[in-house]
C-alpha positions in Angstrom: -175.4 0.4 20.9 -171.8 1.3 20.7 -172.8 4.7 21.3 -174.9 3.7 25.4 -171.8 1.7 25.5 -169.5 4.2 25.4 -171.5 5.9 27.7 -171.4 4.0 30.6 -167.9 3.0 30.0 -167.3 7.0 30.5 -170.2 7.4 33.1 -167.3 4.3 35.0 -164.5 6.5 34.3 -165.4 9.8 35.5 -167.4 7.4 39.1 -163.0 6.2 39.4 -162.0 9.5 38.7 -164.3 10.9 41.8 -163.1 7.6 43.5 -159.6 8.5 42.8 -159.4 12.1 44.0 -162.0 12.8 47.3 -159.7 15.8 48.2 -159.9 17.5 44.7 -163.9 16.9 44.5 -164.9 16.7 47.9 -167.3 13.0 46.8 -167.4 11.6 50.2 -168.0 7.6 50.1 -171.7 6.5 49.1 -173.7 4.2 52.4 -174.2 1.4 51.8 -178.1 1.4 49.5 -177.1 3.9 47.5 -174.1 2.3 46.0 -176.8 -0.8 46.1 -178.5 0.7 44.2 -176.0 2.8 42.4 -175.2 -0.7 40.5 -177.9 -2.3 39.5 -178.5 0.5 38.2 -175.9 0.9 36.4 -176.2 -3.6 35.9 -179.0 -3.5 34.2 -178.2 -0.5 31.3 -175.5 -2.6 31.1 -177.5 -6.2 31.5 -179.8 -4.8 28.8 -177.2 -3.4 26.2 -174.4 -6.1 26.1 -177.1 -9.5 26.6 -176.8 -11.4 30.2 -172.9 -12.5 29.4 -171.6 -9.6 29.6 -168.7 -9.9 31.9 -168.4 -8.6 35.8 -165.1 -7.3 35.2 -166.6 -4.8 32.5 -170.1 -4.1 34.3 -167.8 -2.6 37.6 -165.2 -1.1 34.9 -168.9 0.1 33.8 -170.1 0.8 38.3 -166.7 3.1 39.0 -165.4 -0.1 41.2 -163.6 -2.5 41.7 -164.9 -5.9 40.5 -163.6 -7.0 44.3 -166.0 -4.4 45.6 -168.9 -5.7 43.5 -168.6 -8.6 44.5 -169.9 -8.0 47.8 -172.3 -6.6 47.5 -173.4 -9.2 44.9 -171.4 -12.8 46.0 -172.3 -13.7 42.3 -172.9 -12.2 38.9 -176.6 -15.0 39.7 -177.5 -12.3 42.6 -176.4 -9.7 40.4 -178.7 -11.2 37.0 -181.1 -12.7 40.1 -182.0 -9.4 41.4 -181.9 -7.2 38.5 -185.0 -9.6 37.4 -186.7 -8.6 40.3 -185.6 -5.3 39.9 -186.5 -4.6 36.6 -188.7 -7.9 34.4 -190.7 -8.1 37.6 -190.6 -5.1 39.3 -192.2 -2.9 35.7 -195.9 -4.8 36.7 -198.1 -2.9 37.8 -200.4 -5.2 41.0 -203.3 -2.8 40.4 -203.3 -3.4 36.9 -205.2 -6.9 38.0 -207.6 -4.8 40.1 -208.9 -2.7 37.0 -209.2 -6.1 34.7 -211.8 -6.9 36.9 -213.4 -3.7 37.6 -216.5 -4.4 35.6 -218.2 -1.1 35.9 -216.3 -0.5 33.2 -217.1 -1.4 29.4 -214.5 -4.1 29.0 -213.0 -2.8 25.7 -212.3 0.3 27.7 -210.1 -1.5 30.5 -208.2 -3.7 28.3 -206.8 -0.2 26.4 -205.9 2.0 29.9 -204.2 -1.2 30.3 -202.5 -2.0 27.7 -201.3 2.0 27.0 -200.3 1.8 30.4 -198.8 -0.8 29.7 -196.2 -0.3 26.5 -195.3 3.2 28.3 -194.5 1.8 32.1 -193.1 -2.2 30.7 -192.9 -2.4 27.0 -189.6 -0.2 27.3 -186.8 -1.0 24.8 -184.7 -1.5 28.5 -187.0 -3.8 29.4 -187.7 -5.6 25.6 -183.2 -5.6 25.8 -183.0 -7.3 29.0 -186.2 -10.1 28.3 -185.4 -11.1 24.9 -182.0 -11.3 26.4 -183.1 -13.5 28.2 -185.1 -15.7 26.4 -181.7 -16.2 24.9 -179.9 -17.6 27.5 -180.4 -20.1 30.3 -181.4 -18.3 32.6 -185.1 -18.3 34.0 -186.2 -15.0 34.1 -188.5 -15.7 30.7 -189.7 -18.2 31.4 -190.6 -17.3 35.2 -192.2 -14.2 34.1 -194.5 -16.4 32.0 -195.4 -18.2 34.8 -196.1 -15.6 37.5 -197.3 -12.8 35.9 -198.6 -13.1 31.6 -200.2 -16.7 32.9 -202.8 -14.9 35.6 -203.3 -12.3 33.0 -203.8 -13.9 30.0 -206.9 -16.0 32.5 -208.2 -12.1 33.1 -208.3 -11.4 30.0 -209.9 -14.1 29.0 -212.7 -14.8 31.9 -213.6 -10.9 31.6 -213.6 -10.4 27.6 -216.0 -13.7 28.2 -218.5 -12.4 31.0 -219.5 -9.6 28.9 -219.8 -11.3 25.8 -221.3 -13.6 26.9 -219.5 -16.9 26.1 -218.6 -19.7 27.9 -214.5 -20.6 27.5 -213.4 -24.2 26.7 -212.2 -26.3 29.4 -208.7 -26.3 28.5 -206.7 -24.1 29.9 -203.9 -24.1 27.3 -206.7 -23.1 25.1 -207.7 -20.4 26.8 -204.3 -19.1 27.4 -204.0 -19.1 23.4 -206.7 -17.4 22.4 -205.7 -13.9 25.1 -202.1 -13.8 23.6 -203.4 -13.3 19.8 -204.1 -9.8 21.9 -201.3 -9.7 24.1 -198.4 -11.5 21.9 -200.1 -8.6 19.1 -199.2 -5.5 21.9 -196.2 -7.3 22.4 -194.7 -8.2 19.1 -195.4 -4.5 18.3 -193.5 -3.2 21.3 -190.7 -5.1 19.8 -191.4 -3.6 15.9 -190.8 0.2 17.8 -188.2 -0.7 20.6 -186.5 -3.5 18.4 -186.8 -3.1 14.9 -187.1 1.3 15.1 -190.3 0.4 13.3 -194.0 1.0 13.8 -193.4 4.5 15.0 -196.1 6.8 12.9 -199.7 6.0 14.5 -200.1 6.8 17.8 -199.8 3.8 20.4 -203.2 4.6 22.3 -204.8 4.1 18.5 -202.7 1.2 17.8 -203.6 -0.4 20.9 -207.3 0.3 19.8 -207.6 -1.4 16.9 -205.5 -4.3 18.7 -208.4 -5.0 21.1 -211.5 -4.1 19.0 -209.7 -7.1 16.6 -210.1 -9.1 19.5 -213.2 -8.4 21.0 -215.2 -7.9 17.6 -213.5 -11.7 16.7 -213.4 -13.8 20.4 -217.1 -15.0 19.7 -216.6 -16.5 16.7 -213.3 -17.4 18.0 -213.5 -19.2 21.0 -217.0 -20.7 18.9 -215.1 -22.4 16.2 -212.7 -24.5 18.5 -215.2 -25.9 20.5 -217.1 -26.8 17.7 -213.8 -28.5 16.2 -214.1 -30.5 19.9 -217.4 -31.3 19.0 
């Protein structure tokens, strides 16, 4: 974490020197869209390493701009965090995954495995996880909003597709089906946390770990649903 922060500060100092010495470096002022994109990229790295409480003064230094210029692009810190959420948290989820997960011409186990291998590679990265975990520990609505808008829909798709292929009737209570789906989604998510946050679970390839969890979920799917329904009767 210290090394990352030092790298951010050095990046900011270099950008600051380039800004102060345009004649010597030949650097031109960045167009508005490019500067905004550069600030967002640096901000997402900065908050992933320092948490959402990181000071905008330090962020401006890391970006190589003044705090005043930072606020020209994002009038408040809340505006900046909202854009980081939209780009880094929401933006990492592919809408096409929902289409692929519901393609019943492909076996459900294959669909689930393909999805989670891609999800681990493109979404559950170190940077994404750190942003999400920091958001979960703060008063920000990033984590609850992501679960409400994305994960809840995903859980329902997983349960519906598994039930269809295995010929199982799901409980009427949505909360019950969500909890059942979390046994798969939660295990994959925690596997990513173990890899990127705890620095563990690196020995076995990701695709084989995904296969383990998907097979375990599907093999226990019918008994899990049946046991829940029996407990209600």
